[in-house]
DRENLUMZA-307399 format. One record per residue (C-alpha): x, y, z. Coordinates in steps of 0.5 Angstrom, whole numbers, plus 500, padded with zeros to 3 digits. Last residue first. Layout:
N
XYZ ...
REM end
This chain:
454
404864723 398862728 391860725 394859718 389858712 385854708 378852708 373848704 365848703 362843698 356842693 357837687 352835681 354829677 354827670 357820667 357818660 355811658 360807654 360805647 361812645 368813648 367817655 365824657 365825664 360831666 360836671 355841675 358845680 358848687 363851691 363855698 370858699 374860706 381863707 380869702 373871705 366870703 369866697 364864693 366859687 361858682 360852677 361849670 365842669 367838663 371831663 374827658 375820659 380814656 380809662 373806658 378804653 381798657 380792653 383796647 389799650 391792653 398792649 399799651 399806649 394812652 392807658 392812663 388817659 386824661 382830658 380836662 375842661 373847666 369853667 368858672 364863675 367866681 364870687 369874691 369877698 376879699 374886697 377891692 372891687 367889692 363895693 364898686 360892683 363888677 368885681 363881684 363877678 370874679 371871673 374863672 378859667 380852667 385848663 386841662 391836659 392828661 397823658 399816660 404811656 406804656 400802660 399797666 395791666 391789672 393784678 392790683 399788686 399789694 401782695 399779702 400772700 394768701 389774703 391778697 386774693 389773686 396769687 401773684 403772677 399778675 404783677 409779673 405779667 404786667 411788669 413784663 408788658 410795661 417794660 418802660 413806663 411813660 408819662 405826659 402832663 399838660 397843665 392849665 390855670 386862668 384867673 380873671 379879676 384883672 389879674 391872676 394867671 397860673 401855668 403848667 408843664 409836666 414831663 414824667 419818665 418811669 423806668 420799669 427796669 427789667 433786665 433780670 426779669 427771668 433771672 428771678 423777681 425776688 419778692 420784697 419790692 422796689 426792683 421794678 421802679 426805675 426813676 426820672 421825674 420832670 417839672 416845668 412851671 410858668 407863673 403869670 401876674 407880672 411876666 418874669 415869674 418862672 417856675 422850675 421843678 426837678 425830680 430824681 429817682 432811686 432803686 432798692 429803696 423800699 419805703 418803711 413799715 410796709 404797705 408803701 406809698 409812691 406807687 398808688 398813682 402810677 397808672 391809675 386806670 390800668 394799675 401800678 402798685 407792684 411797680 413801686 416808685 423809686 426812692 428820692 433825690 430832689 431838685 427845686 427851682 424858683 425864678 423871677 425875684 429869687 427862689 431856692 430849692 435843694 430837696 432830700 427824700 422821704 416821699 410825698 405825691 398828693 397825689 401820686 400821678 395818673 388819676 390825680 393829674 387828670 382828675 383835678 382836685 375835688 370841689 372844682 375851682 383849683 388852688 383854694 382847695 390846697 393842692 398847688 405843687 402836687 396839682 400842677 405837676 411834679 412837686 414831690 412833697 417832702 417826708 424828710 430832708 430840706 436844703 435851702 439856697 436862694 432865700 438864703 442859707 436855709 437848713 430844713 428839717 422835714 415831716 410831711 404827709 404823715 398819713 391817715 387814709 391813703 398814706 399806708 393803705 390798708 385794704 378791705 376788699 368787697 367782691 365785684 368780680 375781683 377786677 371790678 373791685 368794690 372797696 373797703 377802707 382802712 387807715 383811719 378815715 375821714 375821707 383822707 386825714 392828713 398830718 403835715 409837719 415842718 421844721 426850721 433851721 436858719 440860725 433859729 429853731 423856727 417851728 412848723 405845724 400843719 393840720 390837714 382834712 382832705 376828701 371829707 365826703 358825702 355821697 349820692 347815687 343815681 339809679 341804673 338806666 345805662 347799666 346793662 348797656 355798659 357791660 364791662 364799664 358798668 361792671 362795678 355798679 355805681 350807675 350814673 347821675 352822681 349826687 355829691 356833697 363835699 367837706 374840705 379841710 386846710 391847715 395852719 399852726 406856726 411857732 417861732 413867734 409863739 416861742 418869742 411871745 412865750 419868752 416875752 410874757 415870762 419876762 414881763 411876769 418877772 423871773 428873778 435870778 439867784 445863782 448859788 451854783 447848785 442851789 439855783 434860787 428862784 425869785 418871783 417875790 410872791 414865791 409860788 412860781 414852782 408851784 404853778 399859778 404864775 405859769 398858767 397866767 403867763 401861758 394864757 397871756 401868750 395865747 391872747 398875745 398870739 391871737 392879737 397878732 393874728 
REM end
């Protein structure tokens, strides 16, 4: 990496020497305003560029995945499962996330970080088939769903234990939001449970106070509340952190907290929580009928990560509740059905009073059995994963949406030719309640994650 920095520095120096402002062969410039004469040598220019690159960081991650799904993709496959039990399989190629991170250290404890994310190779618009719209195609523009400035923050650090960050920040509630890079999980796609019931990656404009010492890391955040108009039956609050407007409405507020413990060697234990109201975060007036509705969202999540003796184990348990779920369902369904008539972001779906997910994965590095690869970055990890999730765990409409309750198992391998690159292959199966058809699939993907300059 240092070699790369010096090569880039040399390029900057050569370019600088070729510019007209540096044309004096004596490498001298004169400031006519005050008569000061100063010399700029190649070595000094080299040092300035080197100092700049020492403060500048570029990195990112990206994923490319091929999947074959051995189940129906018909929009009514849950409403009439018996009619679609023998439908043809279907395949897809996907770029789930391609991300560019750019950071800069201004000095004296001031830093800046940005993250630009391209989801599914998109350009902010997507077409989907909606089961609750009688299968019609809907073109949706989702700010933050396809191309997003996922992070942009300015940070002031007084010490490792005290840092204040403000801007577009990651909300570290749940394991996947805190650790969402493709090398942080074995499956090709992010763990489905947390991805389905929580915003993911969850990012909002807010203020964060965080810090760390040898055994603890903490983070406390002040944020705008979620938007109850974007809640749904099969997604709970997943879409509620983004905004379809040019700004994020903040009529109500929320707080998030995360604490991680590292006291036991090779083991991280994490506990995270969220509390905030959601109902009044909208442009449309609710009227006196809904005066007492708050739509309070409460989330509590536990997760762990263990990595030692060639074994990697991860797990999570998340529970989320929503007050006034029935009133929110009624209000969201009061919008005209077609988005073209009112521009409503509502999904026109009932929303549950409680959502739950838990899961775990276990992997073992097979190459560690060979002395040749015992201490190598090259790894071949055999893994298994199981998870359960239900965004309609409790609620008035639970029976009609029993298909939202799913178990998922996966078996596969991760091959790391080096620590920044991973090739993933897996067989997975979603297991639904007995009246529905199970959903097996196979996936093959490749991903990278790392810093080019840091």
